[in-house]
C-alpha positions, 0 to 999 in steps of 0.5 A, spaced: 198 148 615 194 147 621 190 142 625 186 142 632 184 138 636 178 135 632 182 135 625 189 132 624 193 134 618 197 130 613 201 132 608 201 126 603 205 128 598 204 130 591 200 137 593 194 132 597 193 132 604 189 127 609 184 131 614 183 126 618 177 128 623 176 125 630 181 119 629 177 117 625 174 119 617 179 120 613 178 127 609 182 128 603 185 135 600 187 135 593 192 141 591 192 142 583 195 148 579 188 152 579 183 149 582 183 144 589 177 139 591 176 136 598 174 129 598 169 128 604 167 132 610 166 128 615 161 129 620 162 137 621 164 137 628 167 144 627 168 148 621 175 146 617 174 152 612 180 155 617 185 149 615 184 148 608 185 156 607 192 155 611 193 149 606 190 153 599 187 159 596 186 156 590 177 155 589 175 149 592 171 144 589 167 139 594 165 132 593 162 126 597 164 120 596 157 118 599 151 119 604 154 117 611 152 121 616 160 120 617 163 123 610 157 128 608 155 131 615 160 137 614 157 139 609 154 144 612 160 147 612 159 147 605 155 152 600 156 147 594 157 140 594 158 134 588 154 127 590 152 122 586 144 122 586 143 115 589 145 118 595 142 123 597 136 122 600 140 117 605 145 124 606 138 128 608 134 122 612 141 122 617 141 129 617 137 130 624 140 132 630 137 124 634 142 122 629 148 127 630 147 126 638 148 119 637 154 119 633 157 125 637 156 121 643 159 115 642 165 119 639 165 122 645 165 117 650 172 113 645 175 121 645 172 125 651 178 130 651 175 132 644 169 135 649 170 142 650 172 143 643 166 141 639 159 146 641 155 140 642 149 143 641 151 147 635 152 142 632 146 139 632 143 144 630 146 144 623 143 142 617 147 139 609 139 141 606 141 148 605 147 146 601 147 148 592 147 139 590 151 137 584 152 129 581 156 126 579 156 120 575 162 114 572 166 117 567 166 125 569 172 129 571 175 134 576 180 138 572 185 141 578 190 144 572 196 138 573 192 133 576 184 130 573 180 126 578 176 122 575 169 118 578 169 111 579 161 108 580 162 103 586 155 101 588 156 097 595 157 098 601 152 104 598 149 105 592 151 112 590 159 110 592 164 113 588 172 114 589 176 118 585 182 116 580 188 120 579 191 116 572 197 120 572 199 118 579 195 113 580 192 114 587 186 112 588 182 115 593 176 110 595 171 112 601 168 107 605 169 101 598 176 100 598 180 099 605 182 094 610 179 096 616 172 095 616 165 095 610 158 095 613 153 091 609 148 091 614 144 096 613 137 095 609 136 094 601 134 101 601 140 103 604 146 098 601 147 095 594 145 088 594 153 084 595 152 082 588 153 089 585 159 090 591 162 084 587 161 087 581 164 093 583 171 090 585 171 087 579 170 093 575 177 095 579 180 089 578 180 091 570 183 098 573 189 095 577 194 097 573 192 104 573 192 104 581 198 104 585 197 108 592 190 106 594 187 112 600 181 109 604 177 114 608 178 109 614 184 106 617 192 106 614 193 110 608 196 109 603 195 101 602 196 097 595 191 094 589 193 088 592 185 090 597 181 089 591 183 083 589 182 080 597 176 084 598 173 080 592 175 073 595 172 076 601 165 076 598 166 068 596 169 066 602 165 069 606 157 065 603 162 058 605 166 060 611 161 064 615 159 059 620 163 061 625 163 070 624 162 073 630 157 078 632 158 084 632 154 090 635 155 098 634 151 105 635 149 104 627 146 096 627 148 091 628 151 084 624 157 079 623 164 080 623 167 076 616 175 076 616 179 075 611 186 076 609 187 083 613 180 084 610 173 086 615 166 085 612 161 087 617 154 084 614 147 081 616 145 074 615 139 076 611 144 080 606 148 074 606 142 069 604 141 075 599 147 074 595 147 066 595 141 066 592 143 071 587 149 067 585 145 060 585 141 063 580 
């Protein structure tokens, strides 16, 4: 098992590994008896196939939690990737040198020590459009041998967000939808689902809480426990009535407001919040 300056590897137990790209995105390598699965590919600043091969030589399945650039631009390093069909267009829109340059400059400003470890120009010229894509849907299963991962469709942060649930070991690999880090909801409705759909997604997970022990999100501390599901659902309701003093938020990807509830954080736009309030009033 080898780490690099860009991608650090952490063993989680039970044949699971976290490959953390540039101190930010948690990509998960899940190893069974017959196959392995990589959940998310990061920005793809470097080719992580060498890291994967240092851990396992089993046939590899690659799956995206959704189509945001920090989860799926790394698809350029692989031949075949599974994604929900509602997010493929979003991924392709993000596949351009300008997006990659802005994101990479932002990351290098935070971590200048990575500058000599990323081939800047070569990265800007990568593309995910030459990959063979297959679509996943609610209820699909990936049988790795001794480990079966169920697809749960969780629209909210994007229309095509999915999580993978190992029902035997009660591990949920949740992408961006379930985390105590932050969740962005300030994009327009053609990219991000309304809060009403996020609410329904969290209610769906609530009904399965007894099947979930440890949650492994794409950002922040890991693992976290299943109480975060209740907190995220409550945070949506709290946001509707307690947002007046929320702090303004700015980032390279967009601007919004920060709503803190317990130790969860939702970053939203006023227009999306107003849409949520109006939908609930109907």
